[in-house]
C-alpha positions in Angstrom: 107.3 84.7 99.7 104.3 84.5 96.8 101.7 82.4 97.1 101.6 79.7 94.9 98.2 81.1 93.1 100.0 84.4 92.2 103.4 82.6 91.1 101.2 80.7 88.6 99.1 84.0 87.6 102.4 85.4 86.4 103.4 82.6 84.9 100.3 82.2 82.5 100.5 84.5 79.1 98.1 87.4 78.4 94.9 86.0 76.5 95.6 82.0 77.4 91.7 81.7 78.8 93.0 81.3 82.3 90.8 83.0 84.7 92.7 84.0 88.0 91.0 83.8 91.4 91.4 84.9 95.0 90.6 82.2 97.8 88.3 84.6 98.8 85.8 85.0 96.0 87.5 87.7 93.9 87.2 86.6 90.2 89.7 87.8 87.2 92.3 89.5 89.5 95.7 90.0 88.2 98.8 89.3 90.6 100.0 91.3 93.3 99.3 95.0 93.3 102.4 97.4 94.1 102.9 100.9 94.2 100.2 103.1 93.3 97.9 99.9 92.1 97.7 98.9 95.7 94.2 99.4 96.8 93.7 98.4 100.5 90.3 96.9 100.0 91.6 94.5 97.3 93.5 91.3 99.0 93.6 87.9 98.2 92.9 85.5 101.3 96.6 86.0 102.6 95.9 90.0 102.7 98.1 90.4 99.5 96.9 93.5 97.5 95.9 92.4 93.9 94.7 94.0 91.1 91.2 94.1 89.6 90.9 92.9 85.8 88.4 95.0 83.7 85.9 91.7 84.0 86.6 91.2 87.7 83.7 90.1 90.0 83.5 89.5 93.8 81.3 86.5 95.1 79.7 86.5 98.3 78.4 83.7 100.1 75.5 84.2 102.8 74.8 81.9 105.4 71.4 80.5 105.7 69.6 81.6 108.8 68.8 78.7 111.2 64.9 79.7 111.5 
């Protein structure tokens, strides 16, 4: 079963100004990757392979040290 975010991303027309993202911090992704487009390191939080669009970015949250 597809995740809701992937279903919505497929329904939005290209050029609509919507920037899809994954729950684990990857911004500007395309829906589910299939076949030769699958890159094991590029997944959403549900471990579903996704595709990076040309302006994709990854966000990293660092924890503050306790000292």
